PQR file of N, CA, C, O and H, with PARSE charges and radii, in Angstrom:
ATOM      1  N   MET A   1     223.592 114.276  36.943 -0.4000 1.5000
ATOM      2  CA  MET A   1     222.244 113.782  36.734 -0.0000 2.0000
ATOM      3  C   MET A   1     221.386 114.071  37.957  0.5500 1.7000
ATOM      4  O   MET A   1     220.333 113.459  38.139 -0.5500 1.4000
ATOM      5  N   ASN A   2     221.827 114.992  38.784 -0.4000 1.5000
ATOM      6  CA  ASN A   2     221.045 115.417  39.937 -0.0000 2.0000
ATOM      7  C   ASN A   2     219.702 116.000  39.491  0.5500 1.7000
ATOM      8  O   ASN A   2     218.706 115.915  40.210 -0.5500 1.4000
ATOM      9  H   ASN A   2     222.682 115.489  38.636  0.4000 1.0000
ATOM     10  N   VAL A   3     219.692 116.583  38.314 -0.4000 1.5000
ATOM     11  CA  VAL A   3     218.457 117.152  37.770 -0.0000 2.0000
ATOM     12  C   VAL A   3     217.410 116.060  37.614  0.5500 1.7000
ATOM     13  O   VAL A   3     216.241 116.271  37.936 -0.5500 1.4000
ATOM     14  H   VAL A   3     220.501 116.652  37.730  0.4000 1.0000
ATOM     15  N   LEU A   4     217.815 114.902  37.126 -0.4000 1.5000
ATOM     16  CA  LEU A   4     216.881 113.793  36.949 -0.0000 2.0000
ATOM     17  C   LEU A   4     216.330 113.336  38.294  0.5500 1.7000
ATOM     18  O   LEU A   4     215.137 113.053  38.404 -0.5500 1.4000
ATOM     19  H   LEU A   4     218.765 114.730  36.864  0.4000 1.0000
ATOM     20  N   ALA A   5     217.165 113.259  39.305 -0.4000 1.5000
ATOM     21  CA  ALA A   5     216.713 112.878  40.648 -0.0000 2.0000
ATOM     22  C   ALA A   5     215.710 113.896  41.177  0.5500 1.7000
ATOM     23  O   ALA A   5     214.723 113.521  41.810 -0.5500 1.4000
ATOM     24  H   ALA A   5     218.134 113.489  39.216  0.4000 1.0000
ATOM     25  N   ASN A   6     215.951 115.162  40.926 -0.4000 1.5000
ATOM     26  CA  ASN A   6     215.008 116.199  41.360 -0.0000 2.0000
ATOM     27  C   ASN A   6     213.673 116.066  40.641  0.5500 1.7000
ATOM     28  O   ASN A   6     212.616 116.214  41.254 -0.5500 1.4000
ATOM     29  H   ASN A   6     216.752 115.467  40.412  0.4000 1.0000
ATOM     30  N   HIS A   7     213.720 115.788  39.354 -0.4000 1.5000
ATOM     31  CA  HIS A   7     212.486 115.582  38.586 -0.0000 2.0000
ATOM     32  C   HIS A   7     211.734 114.353  39.100  0.5500 1.7000
ATOM     33  O   HIS A   7     210.507 114.360  39.193 -0.5500 1.4000
ATOM     34  H   HIS A   7     214.579 115.668  38.856  0.4000 1.0000
ATOM     35  N   LEU A   8     212.477 113.309  39.429 -0.4000 1.5000
ATOM     36  CA  LEU A   8     211.846 112.110  39.968 -0.0000 2.0000
ATOM     37  C   LEU A   8     211.134 112.433  41.279  0.5500 1.7000
ATOM     38  O   LEU A   8     209.998 112.007  41.487 -0.5500 1.4000
ATOM     39  H   LEU A   8     213.474 113.303  39.353  0.4000 1.0000
ATOM     40  N   ASN A   9     211.783 113.171  42.153 -0.4000 1.5000
ATOM     41  CA  ASN A   9     211.163 113.542  43.428 -0.0000 2.0000
ATOM     42  C   ASN A   9     209.873 114.336  43.200  0.5500 1.7000
ATOM     43  O   ASN A   9     208.867 114.096  43.868 -0.5500 1.4000
ATOM     44  H   ASN A   9     212.706 113.517  41.984  0.4000 1.0000
ATOM     45  N   SER A  10     209.907 115.267  42.269 -0.4000 1.5000
ATOM     46  CA  SER A  10     208.715 116.064  41.962 -0.0000 2.0000
ATOM     47  C   SER A  10     207.605 115.186  41.396  0.5500 1.7000
ATOM     48  O   SER A  10     206.440 115.331  41.765 -0.5500 1.4000
ATOM     49  H   SER A  10     210.725 115.461  41.727  0.4000 1.0000
ATOM     50  N   TYR A  11     207.970 114.285  40.509 -0.4000 1.5000
ATOM     51  CA  TYR A  11     207.003 113.366  39.899 -0.0000 2.0000
ATOM     52  C   TYR A  11     206.333 112.500  40.967  0.5500 1.7000
ATOM     53  O   TYR A  11     205.110 112.363  40.994 -0.5500 1.4000
ATOM     54  H   TYR A  11     208.916 114.167  40.209  0.4000 1.0000
ATOM     55  N   LEU A  12     207.157 111.915  41.849 -0.4000 1.5000
ATOM     56  CA  LEU A  12     206.619 111.048  42.896 -0.0000 2.0000
ATOM     57  C   LEU A  12     205.709 111.831  43.843  0.5500 1.7000
ATOM     58  O   LEU A  12     204.660 111.334  44.255 -0.5500 1.4000
ATOM     59  H   LEU A  12     208.151 112.026  41.827  0.4000 1.0000
ATOM     60  N   GLN A  13     206.105 113.026  44.178 -0.4000 1.5000
ATOM     61  CA  GLN A  13     205.290 113.861  45.058 -0.0000 2.0000
ATOM     62  C   GLN A  13     203.930 114.155  44.418  0.5500 1.7000
ATOM     63  O   GLN A  13     202.892 114.029  45.069 -0.5500 1.4000
ATOM     64  H   GLN A  13     206.957 113.429  43.843  0.4000 1.0000
ATOM     65  N   LEU A  14     203.941 114.541  43.160 -0.4000 1.5000
ATOM     66  CA  LEU A  14     202.684 114.830  42.456 -0.0000 2.0000
ATOM     67  C   LEU A  14     201.787 113.599  42.395  0.5500 1.7000
ATOM     68  O   LEU A  14     200.600 113.682  42.709 -0.5500 1.4000
ATOM     69  H   LEU A  14     204.784 114.643  42.631  0.4000 1.0000
ATOM     70  N   ARG A  15     202.339 112.472  42.000 -0.4000 1.5000
ATOM     71  CA  ARG A  15     201.532 111.247  41.893 -0.0000 2.0000
ATOM     72  C   ARG A  15     200.960 110.830  43.240  0.5500 1.7000
ATOM     73  O   ARG A  15     199.826 110.356  43.318 -0.5500 1.4000
ATOM     74  H   ARG A  15     203.304 112.405  41.745  0.4000 1.0000
ATOM     75  N   ARG A  16     201.746 111.007  44.307 -0.4000 1.5000
ATOM     76  CA  ARG A  16     201.249 110.661  45.640 -0.0000 2.0000
ATOM     77  C   ARG A  16     200.133 111.604  46.075  0.5500 1.7000
ATOM     78  O   ARG A  16     199.191 111.187  46.750 -0.5500 1.4000
ATOM     79  H   ARG A  16     202.667 111.392  44.245  0.4000 1.0000
ATOM     80  N   GLN A  17     200.235 112.856  45.694 -0.4000 1.5000
ATOM     81  CA  GLN A  17     199.164 113.805  45.998 -0.0000 2.0000
ATOM     82  C   GLN A  17     197.872 113.414  45.278  0.5500 1.7000
ATOM     83  O   GLN A  17     196.777 113.754  45.724 -0.5500 1.4000
ATOM     84  H   GLN A  17     201.000 113.195  45.146  0.4000 1.0000
ATOM     85  N   LEU A  18     198.010 112.708  44.179 -0.4000 1.5000
ATOM     86  CA  LEU A  18     196.853 112.225  43.430 -0.0000 2.0000
ATOM     87  C   LEU A  18     196.331 110.890  43.965  0.5500 1.7000
ATOM     88  O   LEU A  18     195.350 110.350  43.453 -0.5500 1.4000
ATOM     89  H   LEU A  18     198.900 112.431  43.817  0.4000 1.0000
ATOM     90  N   GLY A  19     196.995 110.360  45.001 -0.4000 1.5000
ATOM     91  CA  GLY A  19     196.510 109.157  45.653 -0.0000 2.0000
ATOM     92  C   GLY A  19     197.252 107.869  45.344  0.5500 1.7000
ATOM     93  O   GLY A  19     196.868 106.811  45.841 -0.5500 1.4000
ATOM     94  H   GLY A  19     197.792 110.798  45.417  0.4000 1.0000
ATOM     95  N   PHE A  20     198.297 107.927  44.542 -0.4000 1.5000
ATOM     96  CA  PHE A  20     199.063 106.726  44.209 -0.0000 2.0000
ATOM     97  C   PHE A  20     200.093 106.447  45.305  0.5500 1.7000
ATOM     98  O   PHE A  20     200.703 107.373  45.840 -0.5500 1.4000
ATOM     99  H   PHE A  20     198.609 108.787  44.138  0.4000 1.0000
ATOM    100  N   LYS A  21     200.285 105.166  45.636 -0.4000 1.5000
ATOM    101  CA  LYS A  21     201.262 104.798  46.664 -0.0000 2.0000
ATOM    102  C   LYS A  21     202.687 104.711  46.095  0.5500 1.7000
ATOM    103  O   LYS A  21     203.621 105.253  46.686 -0.5500 1.4000
ATOM    104  H   LYS A  21     199.790 104.414  45.201  0.4000 1.0000
ATOM    105  N   LEU A  22     202.855 104.046  44.974 -0.4000 1.5000
ATOM    106  CA  LEU A  22     204.120 103.990  44.227 -0.0000 2.0000
ATOM    107  C   LEU A  22     205.312 103.448  45.018  0.5500 1.7000
ATOM    108  O   LEU A  22     206.446 103.859  44.773 -0.5500 1.4000
ATOM    109  H   LEU A  22     202.097 103.605  44.494  0.4000 1.0000
ATOM    110  N   ILE A  23     205.077 102.545  45.948 -0.4000 1.5000
ATOM    111  CA  ILE A  23     206.165 102.043  46.788 -0.0000 2.0000
ATOM    112  C   ILE A  23     207.198 101.291  45.947  0.5500 1.7000
ATOM    113  O   ILE A  23     208.373 101.657  45.942 -0.5500 1.4000
ATOM    114  H   ILE A  23     204.155 102.211  46.146  0.4000 1.0000
ATOM    115  N   ASN A  24     206.774 100.254  45.244 -0.4000 1.5000
ATOM    116  CA  ASN A  24     207.720  99.495  44.418 -0.0000 2.0000
ATOM    117  C   ASN A  24     208.191 100.314  43.221  0.5500 1.7000
ATOM    118  O   ASN A  24     209.352 100.237  42.818 -0.5500 1.4000
ATOM    119  H   ASN A  24     205.819  99.957  45.249  0.4000 1.0000
ATOM    120  N   THR A  25     207.288 101.085  42.669 -0.4000 1.5000
ATOM    121  CA  THR A  25     207.645 101.923  41.524 -0.0000 2.0000
ATOM    122  C   THR A  25     208.763 102.880  41.882  0.5500 1.7000
ATOM    123  O   THR A  25     209.689 103.079  41.097 -0.5500 1.4000
ATOM    124  H   THR A  25     206.345 101.147  42.997  0.4000 1.0000
ATOM    125  N   GLU A  26     208.683 103.473  43.065 -0.4000 1.5000
ATOM    126  CA  GLU A  26     209.745 104.389  43.490 -0.0000 2.0000
ATOM    127  C   GLU A  26     211.087 103.673  43.549  0.5500 1.7000
ATOM    128  O   GLU A  26     212.100 104.218  43.111 -0.5500 1.4000
ATOM    129  H   GLU A  26     207.930 103.311  43.703  0.4000 1.0000
ATOM    130  N   LEU A  27     211.104 102.469  44.082 -0.4000 1.5000
ATOM    131  CA  LEU A  27     212.366 101.715  44.171 -0.0000 2.0000
ATOM    132  C   LEU A  27     212.955 101.475  42.783  0.5500 1.7000
ATOM    133  O   LEU A  27     214.153 101.658  42.569 -0.5500 1.4000
ATOM    134  H   LEU A  27     210.282 102.026  44.439  0.4000 1.0000
ATOM    135  N   PHE A  28     212.106 101.067  41.848 -0.4000 1.5000
ATOM    136  CA  PHE A  28     212.572 100.828  40.484 -0.0000 2.0000
ATOM    137  C   PHE A  28     213.081 102.114  39.839  0.5500 1.7000
ATOM    138  O   PHE A  28     214.151 102.120  39.229 -0.5500 1.4000
ATOM    139  H   PHE A  28     211.132 100.919  42.023  0.4000 1.0000
ATOM    140  N   LEU A  29     212.325 103.202  39.970 -0.4000 1.5000
ATOM    141  CA  LEU A  29     212.722 104.456  39.325 -0.0000 2.0000
ATOM    142  C   LEU A  29     214.004 105.024  39.932  0.5500 1.7000
ATOM    143  O   LEU A  29     214.841 105.563  39.209 -0.5500 1.4000
ATOM    144  H   LEU A  29     211.456 103.198  40.465  0.4000 1.0000
ATOM    145  N   ARG A  30     214.165 104.909  41.244 -0.4000 1.5000
ATOM    146  CA  ARG A  30     215.417 105.374  41.865 -0.0000 2.0000
ATOM    147  C   ARG A  30     216.598 104.530  41.387  0.5500 1.7000
ATOM    148  O   ARG A  30     217.696 105.043  41.169 -0.5500 1.4000
ATOM    149  H   ARG A  30     213.484 104.471  41.831  0.4000 1.0000
ATOM    150  N   ASN A  31     216.354 103.237  41.231 -0.4000 1.5000
ATOM    151  CA  ASN A  31     217.394 102.360  40.706 -0.0000 2.0000
ATOM    152  C   ASN A  31     217.759 102.758  39.278  0.5500 1.7000
ATOM    153  O   ASN A  31     218.935 102.760  38.912 -0.5500 1.4000
ATOM    154  H   ASN A  31     215.462 102.821  41.409  0.4000 1.0000
ATOM    155  N   PHE A  32     216.760 103.091  38.481 -0.4000 1.5000
ATOM    156  CA  PHE A  32     217.000 103.518  37.106 -0.0000 2.0000
ATOM    157  C   PHE A  32     217.790 104.819  37.066  0.5500 1.7000
ATOM    158  O   PHE A  32     218.726 104.945  36.276 -0.5500 1.4000
ATOM    159  H   PHE A  32     215.805 103.089  38.778  0.4000 1.0000
ATOM    160  N   VAL A  33     217.433 105.785  37.900 -0.4000 1.5000
ATOM    161  CA  VAL A  33     218.167 107.057  37.948 -0.0000 2.0000
ATOM    162  C   VAL A  33     219.623 106.803  38.337  0.5500 1.7000
ATOM    163  O   VAL A  33     220.535 107.415  37.781 -0.5500 1.4000
ATOM    164  H   VAL A  33     216.673 105.683  38.542  0.4000 1.0000
ATOM    165  N   ARG A  34     219.837 105.898  39.295 -0.4000 1.5000
ATOM    166  CA  ARG A  34     221.209 105.542  39.701 -0.0000 2.0000
ATOM    167  C   ARG A  34     221.973 104.935  38.517  0.5500 1.7000
ATOM    168  O   ARG A  34     223.136 105.264  38.287 -0.5500 1.4000
ATOM    169  H   ARG A  34     219.096 105.401  39.747  0.4000 1.0000
ATOM    170  N   PHE A  35     221.307 104.050  37.773 -0.4000 1.5000
ATOM    171  CA  PHE A  35     221.925 103.430  36.600 -0.0000 2.0000
ATOM    172  C   PHE A  35     222.317 104.489  35.570  0.5500 1.7000
ATOM    173  O   PHE A  35     223.426 104.453  35.037 -0.5500 1.4000
ATOM    174  H   PHE A  35     220.362 103.783  37.960  0.4000 1.0000
ATOM    175  N   ILE A  36     221.417 105.427  35.289 -0.4000 1.5000
ATOM    176  CA  ILE A  36     221.703 106.487  34.321 -0.0000 2.0000
ATOM    177  C   ILE A  36     222.918 107.296  34.773  0.5500 1.7000
ATOM    178  O   ILE A  36     223.783 107.640  33.967 -0.5500 1.4000
ATOM    179  H   ILE A  36     220.516 105.456  35.722  0.4000 1.0000
ATOM    180  N   LYS A  37     222.972 107.593  36.062 -0.4000 1.5000
ATOM    181  CA  LYS A  37     224.101 108.350  36.603 -0.0000 2.0000
ATOM    182  C   LYS A  37     225.408 107.565  36.442  0.5500 1.7000
ATOM    183  O   LYS A  37     226.432 108.138  36.071 -0.5500 1.4000
ATOM    184  H   LYS A  37     222.270 107.314  36.717  0.4000 1.0000
ATOM    185  N   GLU A  38     225.375 106.271  36.717 -0.4000 1.5000
ATOM    186  CA  GLU A  38     226.560 105.420  36.570 -0.0000 2.0000
ATOM    187  C   GLU A  38     227.039 105.357  35.122  0.5500 1.7000
ATOM    188  O   GLU A  38     228.228 105.172  34.866 -0.5500 1.4000
ATOM    189  H   GLU A  38     224.543 105.805  37.018  0.4000 1.0000
ATOM    190  N   GLN A  39     226.113 105.509  34.179 -0.4000 1.5000
ATOM    191  CA  GLN A  39     226.463 105.481  32.753 -0.0000 2.0000
ATOM    192  C   GLN A  39     226.986 106.831  32.268  0.5500 1.7000
ATOM    193  O   GLN A  39     227.392 106.962  31.113 -0.5500 1.4000
ATOM    194  H   GLN A  39     225.146 105.658  34.387  0.4000 1.0000
ATOM    195  N   HIS A  40     226.977 107.832  33.145 -0.4000 1.5000
ATOM    196  CA  HIS A  40     227.421 109.195  32.807 -0.0000 2.0000
ATOM    197  C   HIS A  40     226.651 109.738  31.597  0.5500 1.7000
ATOM    198  O   HIS A  40     227.209 110.421  30.739 -0.5500 1.4000
ATOM    199  H   HIS A  40     226.647 107.726  34.083  0.4000 1.0000
ATOM    200  N   ALA A  41     225.370 109.417  31.557 -0.4000 1.5000
ATOM    201  CA  ALA A  41     224.533 109.844  30.438 -0.0000 2.0000
ATOM    202  C   ALA A  41     224.022 111.266  30.670  0.5500 1.7000
ATOM    203  O   ALA A  41     223.690 111.641  31.795 -0.5500 1.4000
ATOM    204  H   ALA A  41     224.917 108.862  32.254  0.4000 1.0000
ATOM    205  N   SER A  42     223.966 112.033  29.615 -0.4000 1.5000
ATOM    206  CA  SER A  42     223.436 113.399  29.687 -0.0000 2.0000
ATOM    207  C   SER A  42     221.918 113.411  29.584  0.5500 1.7000
ATOM    208  O   SER A  42     221.266 114.358  30.024 -0.5500 1.4000
ATOM    209  H   SER A  42     224.237 111.728  28.702  0.4000 1.0000
ATOM    210  N   PHE A  43     221.356 112.353  28.998 -0.4000 1.5000
ATOM    211  CA  PHE A  43     219.914 112.251  28.850 -0.0000 2.0000
ATOM    212  C   PHE A  43     219.540 110.782  28.719  0.5500 1.7000
ATOM    213  O   PHE A  43     220.396 109.931  28.480 -0.5500 1.4000
ATOM    214  H   PHE A  43     221.886 111.584  28.640  0.4000 1.0000
ATOM    215  N   ILE A  44     218.264 110.499  28.878 -0.4000 1.5000
ATOM    216  CA  ILE A  44     217.769 109.126  28.800 -0.0000 2.0000
ATOM    217  C   ILE A  44     217.525 108.753  27.349  0.5500 1.7000
ATOM    218  O   ILE A  44     216.940 109.521  26.586 -0.5500 1.4000
ATOM    219  H   ILE A  44     217.569 111.191  29.072  0.4000 1.0000
ATOM    220  N   THR A  45     217.981 107.566  26.980 -0.4000 1.5000
ATOM    221  CA  THR A  45     217.732 107.049  25.635 -0.0000 2.0000
ATOM    222  C   THR A  45     216.988 105.712  25.740  0.5500 1.7000
ATOM    223  O   THR A  45     216.960 105.080  26.797 -0.5500 1.4000
ATOM    224  H   THR A  45     218.456 106.942  27.600  0.4000 1.0000
ATOM    225  N   THR A  46     216.398 105.307  24.638 -0.4000 1.5000
ATOM    226  CA  THR A  46     215.735 104.011  24.588 -0.0000 2.0000
ATOM    227  C   THR A  46     216.737 102.901  24.871  0.5500 1.7000
ATOM    228  O   THR A  46     216.428 101.933  25.566 -0.5500 1.4000
ATOM    229  H   THR A  46     216.421 105.820  23.780  0.4000 1.0000
ATOM    230  N   LYS A  47     217.925 103.050  24.331 -0.4000 1.5000
ATOM    231  CA  LYS A  47     218.969 102.039  24.530 -0.0000 2.0000
ATOM    232  C   LYS A  47     219.304 101.883  26.013  0.5500 1.7000
ATOM    233  O   LYS A  47     219.409 100.760  26.506 -0.5500 1.4000
ATOM    234  H   LYS A  47     218.175 103.836  23.767  0.4000 1.0000
ATOM    235  N   LEU A  48     219.472 102.994  26.725 -0.4000 1.5000
ATOM    236  CA  LEU A  48     219.778 102.924  28.152 -0.0000 2.0000
ATOM    237  C   LEU A  48     218.627 102.317  28.937  0.5500 1.7000
ATOM    238  O   LEU A  48     218.848 101.513  29.843 -0.5500 1.4000
ATOM    239  H   LEU A  48     219.386 103.906  26.325  0.4000 1.0000
ATOM    240  N   ALA A  49     217.401 102.695  28.599 -0.4000 1.5000
ATOM    241  CA  ALA A  49     216.238 102.133  29.288 -0.0000 2.0000
ATOM    242  C   ALA A  49     216.176 100.624  29.079  0.5500 1.7000
ATOM    243  O   ALA A  49     215.888  99.877  30.014 -0.5500 1.4000
ATOM    244  H   ALA A  49     217.221 103.349  27.864  0.4000 1.0000
ATOM    245  N   PHE A  50     216.440 100.181  27.873 -0.4000 1.5000
ATOM    246  CA  PHE A  50     216.420  98.751  27.582 -0.0000 2.0000
ATOM    247  C   PHE A  50     217.554  98.031  28.301  0.5500 1.7000
ATOM    248  O   PHE A  50     217.352  96.938  28.831 -0.5500 1.4000
ATOM    249  H   PHE A  50     216.673 100.788  27.113  0.4000 1.0000
ATOM    250  N   GLN A  51     218.750  98.632  28.328 -0.4000 1.5000
ATOM    251  CA  GLN A  51     219.880  98.025  29.049 -0.0000 2.0000
ATOM    252  C   GLN A  51     219.527  97.829  30.518  0.5500 1.7000
ATOM    253  O   GLN A  51     219.777  96.765  31.084 -0.5500 1.4000
ATOM    254  H   GLN A  51     218.914  99.520  27.898  0.4000 1.0000
ATOM    255  N   TRP A  52     218.951  98.849  31.130 -0.4000 1.5000
ATOM    256  CA  TRP A  52     218.589  98.748  32.540 -0.0000 2.0000
ATOM    257  C   TRP A  52     217.508  97.693  32.744  0.5500 1.7000
ATOM    258  O   TRP A  52     217.589  96.883  33.668 -0.5500 1.4000
ATOM    259  H   TRP A  52     218.748  99.713  30.670  0.4000 1.0000
ATOM    260  N   ALA A  53     216.500  97.706  31.880 -0.4000 1.5000
ATOM    261  CA  ALA A  53     215.366  96.792  32.040 -0.0000 2.0000
ATOM    262  C   ALA A  53     215.759  95.334  31.878  0.5500 1.7000
ATOM    263  O   ALA A  53     215.071  94.456  32.399 -0.5500 1.4000
ATOM    264  H   ALA A  53     216.434  98.363  31.130  0.4000 1.0000
ATOM    265  N   THR A  54     216.832  95.055  31.180 -0.4000 1.5000
ATOM    266  CA  THR A  54     217.231  93.671  30.925 -0.0000 2.0000
ATOM    267  C   THR A  54     218.345  93.202  31.861  0.5500 1.7000
ATOM    268  O   THR A  54     218.963  92.166  31.619 -0.5500 1.4000
ATOM    269  H   THR A  54     217.391  95.768  30.756  0.4000 1.0000
ATOM    270  N   GLN A  55     218.600  93.953  32.917 -0.4000 1.5000
ATOM    271  CA  GLN A  55     219.586  93.533  33.916 -0.0000 2.0000
ATOM    272  C   GLN A  55     218.879  92.850  35.074  0.5500 1.7000
ATOM    273  O   GLN A  55     217.747  93.218  35.392 -0.5500 1.4000
ATOM    274  H   GLN A  55     218.097  94.796  33.113  0.4000 1.0000
ATOM    275  N   PRO A  56     219.494  91.885  35.707 -0.5600 1.5000
ATOM    276  CA  PRO A  56     220.723  91.196  35.332  0.2800 2.0000
ATOM    277  C   PRO A  56     220.501  90.284  34.128  0.5500 1.7000
ATOM    278  O   PRO A  56     219.381  90.140  33.637 -0.5500 1.4000
ATOM    279  N   GLU A  57     221.557  89.689  33.679 -0.4000 1.5000
ATOM    280  CA  GLU A  57     221.514  88.898  32.453 -0.0000 2.0000
ATOM    281  C   GLU A  57     220.491  87.760  32.510  0.5500 1.7000
ATOM    282  O   GLU A  57     219.894  87.423  31.488 -0.5500 1.4000
ATOM    283  H   GLU A  57     222.466  89.805  34.078  0.4000 1.0000
ATOM    284  N   ASN A  58     220.282  87.174  33.670 -0.4000 1.5000
ATOM    285  CA  ASN A  58     219.375  86.026  33.802 -0.0000 2.0000
ATOM    286  C   ASN A  58     217.955  86.429  34.222  0.5500 1.7000
ATOM    287  O   ASN A  58     217.200  85.585  34.707 -0.5500 1.4000
ATOM    288  H   ASN A  58     220.767  87.448  34.501  0.4000 1.0000
ATOM    289  N   ILE A  59     217.585  87.678  34.049 -0.4000 1.5000
ATOM    290  CA  ILE A  59     216.263  88.165  34.444 -0.0000 2.0000
ATOM    291  C   ILE A  59     215.177  87.511  33.585  0.5500 1.7000
ATOM    292  O   ILE A  59     215.376  87.270  32.395 -0.5500 1.4000
ATOM    293  H   ILE A  59     218.198  88.364  33.655  0.4000 1.0000
ATOM    294  N   ARG A  60     214.045  87.232  34.197 -0.4000 1.5000
ATOM    295  CA  ARG A  60     212.922  86.617  33.474 -0.0000 2.0000
ATOM    296  C   ARG A  60     212.240  87.644  32.581  0.5500 1.7000
ATOM    297  O   ARG A  60     212.301  88.846  32.839 -0.5500 1.4000
ATOM    298  H   ARG A  60     213.884  87.428  35.165  0.4000 1.0000
ATOM    299  N   SER A  61     211.591  87.161  31.532 -0.4000 1.5000
ATOM    300  CA  SER A  61     210.959  88.062  30.564 -0.0000 2.0000
ATOM    301  C   SER A  61     209.869  88.913  31.217  0.5500 1.7000
ATOM    302  O   SER A  61     209.714  90.082  30.863 -0.5500 1.4000
ATOM    303  H   SER A  61     211.541  86.184  31.322  0.4000 1.0000
ATOM    304  N   ARG A  62     209.121  88.360  32.151 -0.4000 1.5000
ATOM    305  CA  ARG A  62     208.077  89.130  32.850 -0.0000 2.0000
ATOM    306  C   ARG A  62     208.703  90.269  33.654  0.5500 1.7000
ATOM    307  O   ARG A  62     208.176  91.381  33.674 -0.5500 1.4000
ATOM    308  H   ARG A  62     209.247  87.410  32.439  0.4000 1.0000
ATOM    309  N   GLN A  63     209.819  89.991  34.312 -0.4000 1.5000
ATOM    310  CA  GLN A  63     210.511  91.026  35.080 -0.0000 2.0000
ATOM    311  C   GLN A  63     211.037  92.130  34.161  0.5500 1.7000
ATOM    312  O   GLN A  63     210.966  93.312  34.498 -0.5500 1.4000
ATOM    313  H   GLN A  63     210.246  89.088  34.296  0.4000 1.0000
ATOM    314  N   ARG A  64     211.560  91.740  33.012 -0.4000 1.5000
ATOM    315  CA  ARG A  64     212.030  92.740  32.035 -0.0000 2.0000
ATOM    316  C   ARG A  64     210.882  93.639  31.606  0.5500 1.7000
ATOM    317  O   ARG A  64     211.028  94.857  31.511 -0.5500 1.4000
ATOM    318  H   ARG A  64     211.618  90.780  32.738  0.4000 1.0000
ATOM    319  N   ALA A  65     209.740  93.020  31.348 -0.4000 1.5000
ATOM    320  CA  ALA A  65     208.567  93.781  30.908 -0.0000 2.0000
ATOM    321  C   ALA A  65     208.110  94.763  31.984  0.5500 1.7000
ATOM    322  O   ALA A  65     207.773  95.906  31.675 -0.5500 1.4000
ATOM    323  H   ALA A  65     209.620  92.030  31.425  0.4000 1.0000
ATOM    324  N   VAL A  66     208.097  94.335  33.227 -0.4000 1.5000
ATOM    325  CA  VAL A  66     207.701  95.213  34.329 -0.0000 2.0000
ATOM    326  C   VAL A  66     208.665  96.382  34.440  0.5500 1.7000
ATOM    327  O   VAL A  66     208.241  97.532  34.550 -0.5500 1.4000
ATOM    328  H   VAL A  66     208.372  93.407  33.478  0.4000 1.0000
ATOM    329  N   ARG A  67     209.970  96.092  34.411 -0.4000 1.5000
ATOM    330  CA  ARG A  67     210.983  97.152  34.532 -0.0000 2.0000
ATOM    331  C   ARG A  67     210.865  98.156  33.384  0.5500 1.7000
ATOM    332  O   ARG A  67     210.933  99.365  33.606 -0.5500 1.4000
ATOM    333  H   ARG A  67     210.315  95.158  34.321  0.4000 1.0000
ATOM    334  N   LEU A  68     210.691  97.666  32.182 -0.4000 1.5000
ATOM    335  CA  LEU A  68     210.573  98.567  31.037 -0.0000 2.0000
ATOM    336  C   LEU A  68     209.278  99.380  31.124  0.5500 1.7000
ATOM    337  O   LEU A  68     209.264 100.567  30.799 -0.5500 1.4000
ATOM    338  H   LEU A  68     210.636  96.684  32.001  0.4000 1.0000
ATOM    339  N   GLY A  69     208.207  98.747  31.559 -0.4000 1.5000
ATOM    340  CA  GLY A  69     206.942  99.466  31.731 -0.0000 2.0000
ATOM    341  C   GLY A  69     207.033 100.572  32.755  0.5500 1.7000
ATOM    342  O   GLY A  69     206.446 101.639  32.575 -0.5500 1.4000
ATOM    343  H   GLY A  69     208.218  97.782  31.824  0.4000 1.0000
ATOM    344  N   ILE A  70     207.756 100.332  33.815 -0.4000 1.5000
ATOM    345  CA  ILE A  70     207.921 101.349  34.845 -0.0000 2.0000
ATOM    346  C   ILE A  70     208.691 102.545  34.287  0.5500 1.7000
ATOM    347  O   ILE A  70     208.337 103.691  34.564 -0.5500 1.4000
ATOM    348  H   ILE A  70     208.233  99.465  33.961  0.4000 1.0000
ATOM    349  N   VAL A  71     209.721 102.293  33.520 -0.4000 1.5000
ATOM    350  CA  VAL A  71     210.488 103.386  32.937 -0.0000 2.0000
ATOM    351  C   VAL A  71     209.647 104.129  31.897  0.5500 1.7000
ATOM    352  O   VAL A  71     209.727 105.353  31.798 -0.5500 1.4000
ATOM    353  H   VAL A  71     210.008 101.362  33.295  0.4000 1.0000
ATOM    354  N   ARG A  72     208.854 103.411  31.134 -0.4000 1.5000
ATOM    355  CA  ARG A  72     208.018 104.037  30.100 -0.0000 2.0000
ATOM    356  C   ARG A  72     206.869 104.834  30.691  0.5500 1.7000
ATOM    357  O   ARG A  72     206.615 105.965  30.275 -0.5500 1.4000
ATOM    358  H   ARG A  72     208.788 102.416  31.214  0.4000 1.0000
ATOM    359  N   TYR A  73     206.177 104.252  31.658 -0.4000 1.5000
ATOM    360  CA  TYR A  73     204.941 104.845  32.144 -0.0000 2.0000
ATOM    361  C   TYR A  73     205.034 105.393  33.564  0.5500 1.7000
ATOM    362  O   TYR A  73     204.131 106.108  33.999 -0.5500 1.4000
ATOM    363  H   TYR A  73     206.384 103.334  31.996  0.4000 1.0000
ATOM    364  N   GLY A  74     206.100 105.080  34.296 -0.4000 1.5000
ATOM    365  CA  GLY A  74     206.242 105.565  35.656 -0.0000 2.0000
ATOM    366  C   GLY A  74     205.372 104.838  36.656  0.5500 1.7000
ATOM    367  O   GLY A  74     205.178 105.323  37.771 -0.5500 1.4000
ATOM    368  H   GLY A  74     206.834 104.500  33.943  0.4000 1.0000
ATOM    369  N   ALA A  75     204.846 103.692  36.284 -0.4000 1.5000
ATOM    370  CA  ALA A  75     204.033 102.912  37.209 -0.0000 2.0000
ATOM    371  C   ALA A  75     204.026 101.451  36.780  0.5500 1.7000
ATOM    372  O   ALA A  75     204.262 101.126  35.616 -0.5500 1.4000
ATOM    373  H   ALA A  75     205.004 103.299  35.378  0.4000 1.0000
ATOM    374  N   GLN A  76     203.753 100.586  37.738 -0.4000 1.5000
ATOM    375  CA  GLN A  76     203.669  99.177  37.426 -0.0000 2.0000
ATOM    376  C   GLN A  76     202.347  98.875  36.737  0.5500 1.7000
ATOM    377  O   GLN A  76     201.320  99.471  37.064 -0.5500 1.4000
ATOM    378  H   GLN A  76     203.561 100.850  38.683  0.4000 1.0000
ATOM    379  N   PRO A  77     202.372  97.949  35.783 -0.5600 1.5000
ATOM    380  CA  PRO A  77     201.116  97.566  35.148  0.2800 2.0000
ATOM    381  C   PRO A  77     200.228  96.813  36.134  0.5500 1.7000
ATOM    382  O   PRO A  77     200.721  96.215  37.091 -0.5500 1.4000
ATOM    383  N   ASN A  78     198.927  96.845  35.899 -0.4000 1.5000
ATOM    384  CA  ASN A  78     197.978  96.146  36.807 -0.0000 2.0000
ATOM    385  C   ASN A  78     198.052  94.661  36.629  0.5500 1.7000
ATOM    386  O   ASN A  78     197.333  93.923  37.302 -0.5500 1.4000
ATOM    387  H   ASN A  78     198.527  97.331  35.122  0.4000 1.0000
TER
END
């Protein structure tokens, strides 16, 4: 899944060139890429994104929504 990490780096670089800071977003997305790698997944699925977004088990609904939004849109909601 090194390809995904490379794509993430390119994405972050482009967004930063456009003026976005993405500090927390980068942490979340790197964590997600690590999770995908740990799952030995060949590609990202909705199921995997949802599994990651709902971890840990006692996570609050607002936190789940933020995590899922970051995976969907690549940025935190305002």
